[in-house]
C-alpha positions as CSV (number, residue, x, y, z in Angstrom):
1,M,-9.6,7.8,-9.6
2,G,-11.0,4.3,-9.9
3,E,-14.0,3.0,-8.1
4,V,-13.6,1.2,-4.8
5,T,-15.3,-2.1,-5.0
6,K,-17.3,-3.8,-2.3
7,E,-14.7,-6.5,-2.0
8,K,-11.9,-4.0,-1.5
9,K,-14.0,-2.2,1.2
10,L,-14.6,-5.5,3.0
11,E,-10.9,-6.4,2.8
12,E,-10.0,-3.1,4.4
13,F,-12.6,-3.5,7.1
14,K,-11.1,-6.9,8.0
15,K,-7.7,-5.4,8.2
16,V,-9.0,-3.1,10.9
17,V,-11.5,-5.2,12.8
18,V,-9.4,-8.4,13.2
19,P,-6.4,-6.7,14.8
20,A,-8.8,-4.7,17.1
21,V,-10.5,-7.9,18.3
22,F,-7.2,-9.7,18.8
23,G,-5.8,-6.7,20.7
24,V,-8.7,-6.6,23.1
25,L,-8.6,-10.3,23.7
26,A,-4.8,-10.1,24.4
27,G,-5.4,-7.1,26.7
28,A,-8.0,-9.1,28.7
29,F,-5.7,-12.1,28.9
30,S,-2.9,-9.8,30.2
31,F,-5.2,-8.4,32.9
32,F,-6.6,-11.8,34.0
33,T,-3.2,-13.4,34.2
34,G,-1.7,-10.5,36.1
35,D,1.7,-11.2,34.6
36,V,3.2,-8.7,32.2
37,G,5.5,-11.2,30.5
38,A,2.6,-13.5,29.7
39,G,0.6,-10.6,28.5
40,V,3.3,-9.5,26.1
41,L,3.7,-13.1,24.9
42,M,0.0,-13.2,24.2
43,L,0.3,-10.0,22.2
44,V,3.0,-11.5,20.1
45,L,1.0,-14.7,19.6
46,A,-2.0,-12.7,18.6
47,V,0.0,-10.9,15.9
48,L,1.4,-14.2,14.6
49,A,-2.1,-15.8,14.6
50,Q,-3.4,-13.0,12.4
51,K,-0.8,-13.9,9.7
52,Y,-2.5,-17.3,9.3
53,I,-6.0,-15.9,9.6
54,F,-5.3,-13.4,6.8
55,M,-3.7,-16.2,4.7
56,M,-6.7,-18.5,5.2
57,T,-9.1,-15.7,4.2
58,K,-6.9,-14.9,1.2
59,T,-6.6,-11.2,2.2
60,G,-3.9,-9.5,0.2
61,M,-1.4,-8.0,2.6
62,S,1.6,-5.7,1.9
63,G,4.4,-4.6,4.2
64,R,2.5,-1.4,5.0
65,D,-0.6,-3.5,5.9
66,W,1.5,-5.6,8.3
67,V,2.8,-2.5,10.1
68,S,-0.8,-1.3,10.4
69,V,-1.9,-4.7,11.8
70,V,0.9,-4.8,14.4
71,L,0.3,-1.2,15.5
72,T,-3.5,-1.6,15.7
73,T,-3.1,-4.8,17.7
74,F,-0.6,-3.2,20.1
75,L,-2.8,-0.1,20.6
76,W,-6.0,-2.1,21.3
77,W,-4.0,-4.4,23.7
78,F,-2.7,-1.4,25.6
79,I,-6.0,0.4,25.7
80,A,-7.9,-2.7,26.9
81,W,-5.3,-3.7,29.5
82,T,-5.1,-0.1,30.8
83,L,-8.8,0.2,31.1
84,L,-9.2,-3.1,32.9
85,L,-6.4,-2.1,35.3
86,S,-7.9,1.2,36.1
87,M,-11.3,-0.2,36.7
88,S,-10.0,-2.8,39.2
């Protein structure tokens, strides 16, 4: 097996952290607006915004990576929103 370079590790780290941050922000937005429709819209906008962020940072994305990004964003959105709802 080949060596994993530092740049590859950083790229994989970005593919996990950026969707997590966007998911938490979308979850907080969903909670503070109190409207499920606006929250889902924010989730969709967060996923679309990541496309441009990854293009600007020249991160190589495959179809499998996009599935991972969407799933990670959705899961963090749901976790953040659920935690905020249960704490209130």
